[in-house]
C-alpha positions as CSV (number, residue, x, y, z in Angstrom):
1,M,-8.5,-1.0,10.1
2,K,-5.8,-2.9,11.1
3,Y,-7.0,-3.7,14.4
4,V,-10.7,-4.8,12.5
5,G,-8.3,-7.3,10.6
6,S,-6.6,-8.9,13.6
7,E,-10.1,-9.2,15.3
8,L,-10.6,-11.0,11.9
9,E,-8.0,-13.4,11.5
10,R,-7.7,-13.9,15.5
11,L,-11.7,-15.0,15.5
12,A,-10.8,-16.7,12.1
13,L,-8.2,-19.0,13.6
14,S,-9.9,-19.9,16.5
15,D,-13.4,-20.7,15.1
16,S,-13.7,-24.8,14.2
17,D,-16.0,-24.5,11.7
18,P,-14.4,-24.2,8.4
19,D,-17.0,-22.2,6.7
20,N,-16.7,-19.1,9.4
21,S,-13.4,-19.0,9.4
22,D,-13.2,-18.9,5.3
23,L,-15.3,-16.1,6.1
24,L,-13.4,-14.4,8.7
25,G,-10.6,-14.9,7.3
26,R,-11.5,-13.5,3.7
27,S,-13.0,-10.3,5.7
28,A,-9.5,-10.2,7.4
29,F,-8.1,-9.7,3.9
30,N,-10.2,-7.3,2.9
31,R,-9.6,-5.3,6.1
32,Y,-5.8,-5.5,6.1
33,Y,-5.8,-4.3,2.3
34,Y,-8.2,-1.3,3.3
35,A,-5.6,-0.7,6.0
36,A,-3.0,0.0,3.1
37,F,-4.9,1.5,0.8
38,L,-6.7,4.5,3.0
39,T,-3.0,5.5,4.4
40,T,-2.2,5.7,0.7
41,R,-4.6,7.5,-0.3
42,E,-4.4,10.2,2.4
43,T,-0.7,10.3,1.5
44,L,-1.6,11.0,-2.2
45,G,-4.7,13.3,-1.2
46,Y,-1.1,15.3,1.4
47,M,1.2,15.4,-1.7
48,Q,-1.5,16.9,-4.3
49,S,-5.2,16.9,-3.7
50,N,-6.9,16.1,-6.5
51,W,-4.9,13.0,-6.7
52,K,-6.9,11.8,-3.0
53,G,-9.7,10.3,-5.2
54,T,-7.3,8.0,-7.4
55,A,-9.3,4.9,-8.1
56,H,-7.9,1.8,-5.6
57,A,-6.3,0.0,-9.3
58,E,-5.0,3.4,-11.0
59,I,-3.0,4.1,-8.0
60,P,0.0,2.0,-8.2
61,N,0.3,3.5,-12.0
62,L,0.0,7.0,-10.1
63,L,2.7,6.2,-7.8
64,E,5.0,4.7,-10.3
65,Q,4.8,7.1,-12.8
66,G,2.7,10.4,-12.0
67,L,4.9,11.5,-8.9
68,R,7.7,11.6,-11.3
69,K,6.6,14.2,-13.8
70,P,6.1,17.0,-10.3
71,A,9.2,15.5,-8.7
72,R,11.2,16.4,-11.5
73,A,10.1,19.9,-12.4
74,A,10.8,20.3,-8.9
75,L,14.0,19.3,-8.6
76,R,15.0,21.2,-12.1
77,Q,14.0,24.0,-10.8
78,Q,15.9,23.7,-7.4
79,V,18.9,22.7,-9.9
80,K,18.7,25.9,-11.5
81,A,18.3,28.0,-8.5
82,G,21.5,26.5,-7.4
83,L,19.5,25.1,-3.7
84,L,20.3,21.8,-4.9
85,D,23.2,19.8,-7.5
86,K,22.6,17.1,-9.5
87,G,23.3,14.9,-6.9
88,D,20.8,15.7,-5.0
89,E,17.9,15.8,-7.6
90,S,19.4,12.2,-8.4
91,R,19.3,11.1,-5.2
92,L,15.7,12.5,-4.1
93,L,14.5,11.0,-7.5
94,G,16.1,7.7,-7.1
95,E,14.2,7.3,-3.3
96,L,11.2,8.8,-4.6
97,N,10.7,5.8,-7.6
98,A,12.6,3.3,-5.1
99,T,10.1,4.0,-2.1
100,A,7.0,4.5,-4.1
101,G,8.0,1.4,-6.7
102,T,7.7,-1.0,-3.3
103,L,4.5,0.7,-2.3
104,A,2.5,0.2,-5.8
105,Q,4.0,-3.1,-5.4
106,L,2.5,-4.0,-2.2
107,L,-0.5,-2.6,-3.1
108,R,-1.2,-5.0,-6.1
109,L,-0.5,-7.5,-4.3
110,A,-3.0,-6.8,-1.2
111,Y,-5.5,-5.7,-4.1
112,D,-4.9,-9.0,-5.9
113,A,-6.0,-11.0,-2.5
114,R,-8.4,-7.7,-1.3
115,I,-10.0,-9.2,-5.2
116,L,-10.0,-13.4,-4.5
117,A,-11.2,-12.7,-1.2
118,D,-14.2,-10.9,-2.7
119,Y,-15.1,-12.2,-5.5
120,E,-13.9,-15.7,-5.7
121,P,-15.9,-17.2,-3.0
122,E,-15.3,-20.8,-5.0
123,I,-11.8,-20.2,-4.0
124,K,-11.5,-21.6,-0.2
125,T,-9.0,-20.6,2.2
126,T,-6.8,-22.9,4.0
127,R,-4.6,-23.1,7.3
128,D,-1.1,-24.4,7.4
129,G,-0.9,-24.5,11.4
130,N,-2.0,-20.7,12.4
131,V,-1.6,-19.5,9.5
132,I,-4.3,-18.6,6.7
133,C,-4.0,-18.9,3.1
134,L,-5.6,-17.6,0.3
135,K,-4.0,-18.9,-2.8
136,S,-0.3,-17.6,-2.3
137,H,-1.9,-15.0,0.1
138,K,-0.8,-15.2,4.1
139,L,-3.3,-13.6,6.2
140,T,0.1,-12.9,8.6
141,T,1.8,-11.0,6.1
142,A,-1.3,-9.5,5.1
143,G,-1.1,-8.2,8.6
144,Q,2.3,-6.4,7.6
145,W,0.6,-4.4,4.9
146,P,-0.8,-1.6,6.7
147,S,2.3,-1.2,8.7
148,Q,4.2,-1.5,5.5
149,A,2.1,1.3,4.1
150,N,2.3,3.2,6.7
151,T,6.5,3.3,6.6
152,H,6.4,3.6,3.0
153,C,3.6,6.6,3.2
154,A,6.1,8.5,5.4
155,R,9.0,8.2,3.6
156,L,7.1,9.2,0.4
157,K,6.0,13.1,2.4
158,R,9.9,13.0,3.6
159,I,10.6,12.8,0.4
160,W,8.5,14.8,-1.2
161,K,8.6,17.5,1.3
162,D,12.9,17.5,0.7
163,I,11.8,18.3,-3.2
164,G,10.0,21.3,-1.9
165,L,6.7,20.1,-3.0
166,A,5.3,20.3,0.2
């Protein structure tokens, strides 16, 4: 998906017809969003199989709220068993919350851009030099969503494993 997004971005920047450039740029926003979304969905499925089918709009809420309950329960058991101390419990829960919160923010922002790109064609993309914008969203920033999501998802998997849930 990221490759397709970058190719669409390249085509949008090279097309002199503003209508074609708009269509290509919109599609690039969409592909970048889906690259980040699919990575996150796969990670959630790794963490708990029934999370894999979570709806787009619900994923940020799951990241911010849903991960906490199983994590807290597993951490309490490890502290009770003497495998972790309270400091480890607090650190791991803090890392989980911070990483999941940052990923949720990224997905909300990317989802907002995707909705604009897909459902509001009357709002045209603009260009500032070699940067295509859709309202406040920059395509150069959108191109970073997939790698940022990969980084956050790798952290989530590591934390999940450290908690003892993987």
